[in-house]
A tleap script that builds the chain and sets N, CA, C and O, in Angstrom:
source leaprc.protein.ff14SB
mol = sequence {
  NMET ILE PHE ILE ASP THR LYS ARG PHE SER
  PRO VAL ILE TYR GLU ASN ASP LEU PRO PHE
  LYS GLU ASP TYR PHE HIE LEU LYS PRO LYS
  ASP ILE THR PRO GLU PHE LEU ALA LYS GLY
  ASP TYR ASP ILE ASP GLU GLU TRP TRP ARG
  LYS GLN GLU ASP ARG CYS LYS ASN GLY TYR
  VAL VAL LYS ASP ALA ILE MET LYS GLY GLY
  GLU ALA TYR PRO ASP GLY ILE ILE SER PHE
  TRP TYR GLY ASN ASP CYS GLU ILE PRO MET
  TYR ASN LEU VAL CILE
}
set mol.1.N position { 88.427 92.227 106.617 }
set mol.1.CA position { 88.664 92.751 105.292 }
set mol.1.C position { 90.160 92.945 105.140 }
set mol.1.O position { 90.851 93.292 106.097 }
set mol.2.N position { 90.648 92.724 103.957 }
set mol.2.CA position { 92.070 92.857 103.662 }
set mol.2.C position { 92.233 93.913 102.574 }
set mol.2.O position { 91.655 93.792 101.493 }
set mol.3.N position { 93.019 94.945 102.859 }
set mol.3.CA position { 93.312 95.951 101.848 }
set mol.3.C position { 94.470 95.459 100.995 }
set mol.3.O position { 95.427 94.882 101.514 }
set mol.4.N position { 94.388 95.684 99.691 }
set mol.4.CA position { 95.362 95.158 98.743 }
set mol.4.C position { 96.188 96.292 98.149 }
set mol.4.O position { 95.633 97.266 97.641 }
set mol.5.N position { 97.501 96.169 98.212 }
set mol.5.CA position { 98.433 97.107 97.570 }
set mol.5.C position { 98.058 98.553 97.897 }
set mol.5.O position { 97.723 99.333 97.006 }
set mol.6.N position { 98.119 98.900 99.181 }
set mol.6.CA position { 97.632 100.201 99.638 }
set mol.6.C position { 98.426 101.384 99.098 }
set mol.6.O position { 97.964 102.520 99.210 }
set mol.7.N position { 99.582 101.164 98.529 }
set mol.7.CA position { 100.323 102.268 97.929 }
set mol.7.C position { 99.522 102.912 96.800 }
set mol.7.O position { 99.722 104.085 96.486 }
set mol.8.N position { 98.617 102.148 96.190 }
set mol.8.CA position { 97.772 102.697 95.129 }
set mol.8.C position { 96.831 103.782 95.645 }
set mol.8.O position { 96.285 104.549 94.853 }
set mol.9.N position { 96.633 103.857 96.961 }
set mol.9.CA position { 95.750 104.871 97.531 }
set mol.9.C position { 96.396 106.259 97.495 }
set mol.9.O position { 95.703 107.261 97.670 }
set mol.10.N position { 97.684 106.331 97.277 }
set mol.10.CA position { 98.417 107.602 97.250 }
set mol.10.C position { 99.239 107.704 95.970 }
set mol.10.O position { 100.465 107.605 96.020 }
set mol.11.N position { 98.589 107.899 94.827 }
set mol.11.CA position { 99.314 107.858 93.552 }
set mol.11.C position { 100.357 108.967 93.396 }
set mol.11.O position { 101.360 108.776 92.708 }
set mol.12.N position { 100.134 110.106 94.018 }
set mol.12.CA position { 101.110 111.186 93.882 }
set mol.12.C position { 102.409 110.801 94.577 }
set mol.12.O position { 103.493 111.084 94.069 }
set mol.13.N position { 102.307 110.170 95.717 }
set mol.13.CA position { 103.499 109.811 96.482 }
set mol.13.C position { 104.190 108.579 95.900 }
set mol.13.O position { 105.407 108.583 95.717 }
set mol.14.N position { 103.428 107.529 95.609 }
set mol.14.CA position { 104.038 106.250 95.266 }
set mol.14.C position { 104.084 105.921 93.778 }
set mol.14.O position { 104.909 105.109 93.360 }
set mol.15.N position { 103.228 106.523 92.978 }
set mol.15.CA position { 103.157 106.126 91.572 }
set mol.15.C position { 103.621 107.227 90.621 }
set mol.15.O position { 103.356 107.161 89.421 }
set mol.16.N position { 104.303 108.225 91.144 }
set mol.16.CA position { 104.835 109.307 90.321 }
set mol.16.C position { 103.767 109.987 89.478 }
set mol.16.O position { 104.024 110.373 88.338 }
set mol.17.N position { 102.564 110.135 90.039 }
set mol.17.CA position { 101.507 110.903 89.372 }
set mol.17.C position { 101.770 112.368 89.698 }
set mol.17.O position { 101.165 112.925 90.614 }
set mol.18.N position { 102.669 112.984 88.948 }
set mol.18.CA position { 103.137 114.337 89.232 }
set mol.18.C position { 102.896 115.262 88.054 }
set mol.18.O position { 102.765 114.803 86.919 }
set mol.19.N position { 102.836 116.577 88.316 }
set mol.19.CA position { 102.724 117.519 87.204 }
set mol.19.C position { 104.021 117.556 86.415 }
set mol.19.O position { 105.049 117.060 86.876 }
set mol.20.N position { 103.975 118.147 85.218 }
set mol.20.CA position { 105.200 118.198 84.422 }
set mol.20.C position { 106.288 118.953 85.179 }
set mol.20.O position { 105.991 119.766 86.054 }
set mol.21.N position { 107.531 118.686 84.846 }
set mol.21.CA position { 108.661 119.112 85.691 }
set mol.21.C position { 108.839 120.623 85.775 }
set mol.21.O position { 109.528 121.093 86.681 }
set mol.22.N position { 108.244 121.411 84.865 }
set mol.22.CA position { 108.363 122.862 84.938 }
set mol.22.C position { 107.357 123.485 85.918 }
set mol.22.O position { 107.484 124.657 86.275 }
set mol.23.N position { 106.352 122.698 86.354 }
set mol.23.CA position { 105.336 123.207 87.271 }
set mol.23.C position { 105.992 123.615 88.589 }
set mol.23.O position { 106.941 122.973 89.038 }
set mol.24.N position { 105.486 124.682 89.206 }
set mol.24.CA position { 106.119 125.127 90.442 }
set mol.24.C position { 105.874 124.187 91.616 }
set mol.24.O position { 106.388 124.434 92.706 }
set mol.25.N position { 105.117 123.134 91.430 }
set mol.25.CA position { 104.977 122.063 92.421 }
set mol.25.C position { 106.352 121.547 92.839 }
set mol.25.O position { 106.556 121.180 93.996 }
set mol.26.N position { 107.289 121.521 91.896 }
set mol.26.CA position { 108.610 120.941 92.140 }
set mol.26.C position { 109.579 121.913 92.811 }
set mol.26.O position { 110.697 121.525 93.153 }
set mol.27.N position { 109.173 123.160 93.005 }
set mol.27.CA position { 110.043 124.127 93.670 }
set mol.27.C position { 109.924 123.988 95.185 }
set mol.27.O position { 108.934 123.465 95.696 }
set mol.28.N position { 110.926 124.455 95.881 }
set mol.28.CA position { 110.862 124.483 97.338 }
set mol.28.C position { 109.925 125.622 97.742 }
set mol.28.O position { 109.942 126.682 97.116 }
set mol.29.N position { 109.110 125.419 98.777 }
set mol.29.CA position { 108.163 126.466 99.186 }
set mol.29.C position { 108.823 127.825 99.410 }
set mol.29.O position { 108.231 128.858 99.096 }
set mol.30.N position { 110.030 127.833 99.944 }
set mol.30.CA position { 110.695 129.118 100.212 }
set mol.30.C position { 111.017 129.871 98.926 }
set mol.30.O position { 111.229 131.083 98.957 }
set mol.31.N position { 111.055 129.164 97.790 }
set mol.31.CA position { 111.352 129.800 96.516 }
set mol.31.C position { 110.129 130.448 95.861 }
set mol.31.O position { 110.267 131.227 94.917 }
set mol.32.N position { 108.947 130.129 96.358 }
set mol.32.CA position { 107.721 130.700 95.788 }
set mol.32.C position { 107.364 131.945 96.606 }
set mol.32.O position { 106.505 131.907 97.487 }
set mol.33.N position { 108.027 133.011 96.297 }
set mol.33.CA position { 107.865 134.281 97.002 }
set mol.33.C position { 106.871 135.164 96.243 }
set mol.33.O position { 106.547 134.874 95.091 }
set mol.34.N position { 106.393 136.218 96.862 }
set mol.34.CA position { 105.526 137.156 96.130 }
set mol.34.C position { 106.212 137.712 94.879 }
set mol.34.O position { 105.565 137.935 93.857 }
set mol.35.N position { 107.510 137.931 94.969 }
set mol.35.CA position { 108.251 138.439 93.822 }
set mol.35.C position { 108.264 137.405 92.685 }
set mol.35.O position { 108.092 137.748 91.516 }
set mol.36.N position { 108.471 136.143 93.052 }
set mol.36.CA position { 108.460 135.064 92.061 }
set mol.36.C position { 107.108 135.020 91.352 }
set mol.36.O position { 107.042 134.934 90.125 }
set mol.37.N position { 106.041 135.078 92.128 }
set mol.37.CA position { 104.696 135.022 91.548 }
set mol.37.C position { 104.398 136.263 90.704 }
set mol.37.O position { 103.737 136.164 89.669 }
set mol.38.N position { 104.884 137.435 91.142 }
set mol.38.CA position { 104.638 138.674 90.397 }
set mol.38.C position { 105.308 138.650 89.024 }
set mol.38.O position { 104.775 139.197 88.059 }
set mol.39.N position { 106.488 138.011 88.940 }
set mol.39.CA position { 107.177 137.926 87.647 }
set mol.39.C position { 106.388 137.083 86.659 }
set mol.39.O position { 106.425 137.341 85.455 }
set mol.40.N position { 105.668 136.071 87.160 }
set mol.40.CA position { 104.872 135.222 86.278 }
set mol.40.C position { 105.690 134.340 85.358 }
set mol.40.O position { 105.178 133.850 84.351 }
set mol.41.N position { 106.950 134.134 85.690 }
set mol.41.CA position { 107.839 133.332 84.846 }
set mol.41.C position { 107.838 131.872 85.320 }
set mol.41.O position { 108.862 131.353 85.765 }
set mol.42.N position { 106.682 131.224 85.217 }
set mol.42.CA position { 106.554 129.830 85.645 }
set mol.42.C position { 105.426 129.190 84.855 }
set mol.42.O position { 104.595 129.877 84.261 }
set mol.43.N position { 105.411 127.872 84.857 }
set mol.43.CA position { 104.366 127.115 84.177 }
set mol.43.C position { 103.534 126.385 85.220 }
set mol.43.O position { 104.034 126.010 86.281 }
set mol.44.N position { 102.274 126.191 84.910 }
set mol.44.CA position { 101.383 125.435 85.787 }
set mol.44.C position { 100.742 124.329 84.964 }
set mol.44.O position { 100.179 124.586 83.900 }
set mol.45.N position { 100.826 123.115 85.450 }
set mol.45.CA position { 100.191 121.970 84.813 }
set mol.45.C position { 98.722 121.969 85.244 }
set mol.45.O position { 98.333 121.235 86.153 }
set mol.46.N position { 97.920 122.793 84.587 }
set mol.46.CA position { 96.533 123.008 85.009 }
set mol.46.C position { 95.701 121.738 84.993 }
set mol.46.O position { 94.856 121.536 85.865 }
set mol.47.N position { 95.933 120.885 84.010 }
set mol.47.CA position { 95.170 119.627 83.948 }
set mol.47.C position { 95.446 118.775 85.182 }
set mol.47.O position { 94.518 118.215 85.766 }
set mol.48.N position { 96.709 118.672 85.582 }
set mol.48.CA position { 97.075 117.869 86.753 }
set mol.48.C position { 96.440 118.458 88.010 }
set mol.48.O position { 95.905 117.717 88.835 }
set mol.49.N position { 96.492 119.779 88.168 }
set mol.49.CA position { 95.913 120.413 89.353 }
set mol.49.C position { 94.402 120.248 89.391 }
set mol.49.O position { 93.836 120.055 90.468 }
set mol.50.N position { 93.731 120.319 88.238 }
set mol.50.CA position { 92.278 120.088 88.209 }
set mol.50.C position { 91.964 118.659 88.646 }
set mol.50.O position { 90.990 118.421 89.360 }
set mol.51.N position { 92.797 117.709 88.213 }
set mol.51.CA position { 92.589 116.310 88.618 }
set mol.51.C position { 92.729 116.166 90.131 }
set mol.51.O position { 91.944 115.447 90.749 }
set mol.52.N position { 93.706 116.832 90.740 }
set mol.52.CA position { 93.902 116.753 92.185 }
set mol.52.C position { 92.732 117.398 92.926 }
set mol.52.O position { 92.274 116.884 93.947 }
set mol.53.N position { 92.249 118.534 92.401 }
set mol.53.CA position { 91.099 119.198 93.021 }
set mol.53.C position { 89.874 118.284 92.965 }
set mol.53.O position { 89.129 118.183 93.940 }
set mol.54.N position { 89.665 117.619 91.826 }
set mol.54.CA position { 88.540 116.700 91.689 }
set mol.54.C position { 88.658 115.544 92.672 }
set mol.54.O position { 87.662 115.135 93.269 }
set mol.55.N position { 89.872 115.010 92.846 }
set mol.55.CA position { 90.074 113.925 93.810 }
set mol.55.C position { 89.740 114.380 95.227 }
set mol.55.O position { 89.143 113.627 95.996 }
set mol.56.N position { 90.119 115.602 95.573 }
set mol.56.CA position { 89.831 116.120 96.910 }
set mol.56.C position { 88.335 116.304 97.123 }
set mol.56.O position { 87.815 115.980 98.191 }
set mol.57.N position { 87.650 116.816 96.126 }
set mol.57.CA position { 86.225 117.107 96.261 }
set mol.57.C position { 85.352 115.867 96.134 }
set mol.57.O position { 84.367 115.720 96.858 }
set mol.58.N position { 85.711 114.969 95.210 }
set mol.58.CA position { 84.821 113.853 94.874 }
set mol.58.C position { 85.355 112.483 95.246 }
set mol.58.O position { 84.680 111.476 95.031 }
set mol.59.N position { 86.558 112.431 95.801 }
set mol.59.CA position { 87.119 111.146 96.188 }
set mol.59.C position { 87.932 110.527 95.073 }
set mol.59.O position { 88.056 111.080 93.980 }
set mol.60.N position { 88.474 109.383 95.372 }
set mol.60.CA position { 89.381 108.698 94.465 }
set mol.60.C position { 89.083 107.214 94.539 }
set mol.60.O position { 89.078 106.641 95.628 }
set mol.61.N position { 88.837 106.589 93.420 }
set mol.61.CA position { 88.470 105.177 93.382 }
set mol.61.C position { 89.698 104.330 93.061 }
set mol.61.O position { 90.418 104.587 92.096 }
set mol.62.N position { 89.914 103.329 93.884 }
set mol.62.CA position { 90.981 102.361 93.645 }
set mol.62.C position { 90.297 101.022 93.423 }
set mol.62.O position { 89.709 100.459 94.346 }
set mol.63.N position { 90.373 100.513 92.198 }
set mol.63.CA position { 89.696 99.260 91.871 }
set mol.63.C position { 90.350 98.090 92.602 }
set mol.63.O position { 91.566 98.065 92.793 }
set mol.64.N position { 89.534 97.131 93.004 }
set mol.64.CA position { 89.996 95.910 93.668 }
set mol.64.C position { 90.869 96.226 94.879 }
set mol.64.O position { 91.918 95.610 95.069 }
set mol.65.N position { 90.435 97.190 95.700 }
set mol.65.CA position { 91.231 97.629 96.847 }
set mol.65.C position { 91.064 96.725 98.063 }
set mol.65.O position { 91.937 96.687 98.929 }
set mol.66.N position { 89.946 95.995 98.135 }
set mol.66.CA position { 89.738 95.129 99.289 }
set mol.66.C position { 89.276 93.750 98.828 }
set mol.66.O position { 88.739 93.586 97.732 }
set mol.67.N position { 89.493 92.791 99.673 }
set mol.67.CA position { 88.943 91.461 99.433 }
set mol.67.C position { 88.406 90.932 100.752 }
set mol.67.O position { 88.872 91.321 101.823 }
set mol.68.N position { 87.446 90.062 100.670 }
set mol.68.CA position { 86.866 89.491 101.880 }
set mol.68.C position { 87.923 88.647 102.585 }
set mol.68.O position { 88.763 87.998 101.961 }
set mol.69.N position { 87.845 88.687 103.887 }
set mol.69.CA position { 88.775 87.864 104.648 }
set mol.69.C position { 88.594 88.102 106.132 }
set mol.69.O position { 88.204 89.196 106.542 }
set mol.70.N position { 88.871 87.100 106.939 }
set mol.70.CA position { 88.759 87.232 108.379 }
set mol.70.C position { 87.348 87.578 108.797 }
set mol.70.O position { 86.380 87.196 108.140 }
set mol.71.N position { 87.242 88.287 109.872 }
set mol.71.CA position { 85.943 88.673 110.407 }
set mol.71.C position { 85.489 90.036 109.919 }
set mol.71.O position { 84.407 90.490 110.290 }
set mol.72.N position { 86.292 90.700 109.094 }
set mol.72.CA position { 85.956 92.017 108.545 }
set mol.72.C position { 85.750 93.049 109.644 }
set mol.72.O position { 84.747 93.763 109.652 }
set mol.73.N position { 86.685 93.127 110.559 }
set mol.73.CA position { 86.642 94.111 111.629 }
set mol.73.C position { 87.834 95.060 111.508 }
set mol.73.O position { 88.835 94.861 112.196 }
set mol.74.N position { 87.760 96.077 110.664 }
set mol.74.CA position { 88.867 97.038 110.605 }
set mol.74.C position { 88.910 97.863 111.881 }
set mol.74.O position { 87.884 98.395 112.306 }
set mol.75.N position { 90.060 97.975 112.485 }
set mol.75.CA position { 90.232 98.765 113.714 }
set mol.75.C position { 89.260 98.342 114.814 }
set mol.75.O position { 88.877 99.163 115.647 }
set mol.76.N position { 88.861 97.082 114.826 }
set mol.76.CA position { 87.930 96.608 115.846 }
set mol.76.C position { 86.499 97.069 115.629 }
set mol.76.O position { 85.666 96.925 116.524 }
set mol.77.N position { 86.195 97.616 114.464 }
set mol.77.CA position { 84.857 98.121 114.159 }
set mol.77.C position { 84.130 97.105 113.281 }
set mol.77.O position { 84.692 96.592 112.314 }
set mol.78.N position { 82.901 96.828 113.620 }
set mol.78.CA position { 82.121 95.856 112.854 }
set mol.78.C position { 81.805 96.417 111.471 }
set mol.78.O position { 81.463 97.591 111.331 }
set mol.79.N position { 81.922 95.567 110.453 }
set mol.79.CA position { 81.536 95.940 109.103 }
set mol.79.C position { 80.653 94.845 108.528 }
set mol.79.O position { 80.700 93.699 108.976 }
set mol.80.N position { 79.853 95.199 107.539 }
set mol.80.CA position { 78.900 94.271 106.962 }
set mol.80.C position { 79.097 94.205 105.450 }
set mol.80.O position { 79.286 95.230 104.794 }
set mol.81.N position { 79.051 93.004 104.911 }
set mol.81.CA position { 79.209 92.803 103.471 }
set mol.81.C position { 77.844 92.648 102.819 }
set mol.81.O position { 76.989 91.905 103.300 }
set mol.82.N position { 77.655 93.367 101.712 }
set mol.82.CA position { 76.457 93.251 100.873 }
set mol.82.C position { 76.944 93.060 99.452 }
set mol.82.O position { 77.214 94.041 98.760 }
set mol.83.N position { 77.062 91.837 99.004 }
set mol.83.CA position { 77.633 91.571 97.683 }
set mol.83.C position { 79.083 92.018 97.671 }
set mol.83.O position { 79.889 91.513 98.452 }
set mol.84.N position { 79.429 92.953 96.803 }
set mol.84.CA position { 80.798 93.467 96.741 }
set mol.84.C position { 80.999 94.725 97.579 }
set mol.84.O position { 82.107 95.261 97.627 }
set mol.85.N position { 79.949 95.204 98.239 }
set mol.85.CA position { 80.051 96.418 99.045 }
set mol.85.C position { 80.279 96.057 100.508 }
set mol.85.O position { 79.746 95.068 101.011 }
set mol.86.N position { 81.074 96.873 101.173 }
set mol.86.CA position { 81.327 96.682 102.596 }
set mol.86.C position { 80.910 97.950 103.324 }
set mol.86.O position { 81.425 99.029 103.032 }
set mol.87.N position { 79.979 97.831 104.271 }
set mol.87.CA position { 79.522 98.981 105.039 }
set mol.87.C position { 80.213 98.999 106.394 }
set mol.87.O position { 80.288 97.977 107.077 }
set mol.88.N position { 80.718 100.170 106.778 }
set mol.88.CA position { 81.319 100.356 108.099 }
set mol.88.C position { 80.470 101.428 108.784 }
set mol.88.O position { 80.719 102.622 108.615 }
set mol.89.N position { 79.457 100.996 109.566 }
set mol.89.CA position { 78.475 101.931 110.124 }
set mol.89.C position { 79.084 103.049 110.975 }
set mol.89.O position { 78.645 104.195 110.881 }
set mol.90.N position { 80.074 102.742 111.791 }
set mol.90.CA position { 80.640 103.757 112.670 }
set mol.90.C position { 81.179 104.959 111.891 }
set mol.90.O position { 81.114 106.094 112.364 }
set mol.91.N position { 81.711 104.701 110.695 }
set mol.91.CA position { 82.263 105.770 109.859 }
set mol.91.C position { 81.258 106.273 108.828 }
set mol.91.O position { 81.571 107.151 108.024 }
set mol.92.N position { 80.038 105.706 108.855 }
set mol.92.CA position { 79.026 106.048 107.850 }
set mol.92.C position { 79.627 105.928 106.438 }
set mol.92.O position { 79.535 106.845 105.622 }
set mol.93.N position { 80.244 104.767 106.184 }
set mol.93.CA position { 81.037 104.562 104.981 }
set mol.93.C position { 80.659 103.254 104.314 }
set mol.93.O position { 80.468 102.235 104.978 }
set mol.94.N position { 80.554 103.295 102.995 }
set mol.94.CA position { 80.365 102.083 102.201 }
set mol.94.C position { 81.499 102.037 101.175 }
set mol.94.O position { 81.713 102.991 100.427 }
set mol.95.N position { 82.214 100.925 101.152 }
set mol.95.CA position { 83.322 100.737 100.223 }
set mol.95.C position { 82.888 99.743 99.163 }
set mol.95.O position { 83.663 99.423 98.262 }
savepdb mol mol.pdb
quit
């Protein structure tokens, strides 16, 4: 199996899928002190954070991420193709 354009698997890092610039995501961790939080003088991009929480809980789909090729042995592990689905039994995973 061949993975295609794997940078798409990490949109926050590679595709600038970031919260708006006023969100405290962009601050250095040392700047987010209890005093900073108590003042409440910050904005939170709630929609962006909900999207990230959903990705963590339910996964993230990258269309056209793999194509058939070779013997389909990722990391030396046997995988099986069923139409467009690829099963990797050792990981209990279907892509």
